[in-house]
Phi, psi and omega in degrees: 000140184269140175295146180272338186201140175246137174244122177231122188215128174274126182261134176290138177166173184299329184256004183045065185295151177235125174262125176232092191245142174248133177252125183260135188295329194273346193220106181290339175296322178295323176299319182293316178298322179290317179298319178298321178299312182294322177299317182296330181272317184200099188308314192292348178261359180296331182299333181301320183290312182295318180296316177295321176297313180296322177297313183294312184286324175301315179297316180296325177294313179299320179294331179288334183279000000 
């Protein structure tokens, strides 16, 4: 299965954390797991996952109408 979107973000910090996350279109449980992982690493970047998912799925819903 192909990822619908990739998020890559360099996070400031002592270890220069890198988030390289794939959001899968078919499974919202994977989104939850991904958001939880990001929140555990760096809270302020968790919104990126939710925003990206809503943008993608919101557009799909609009296109279907």
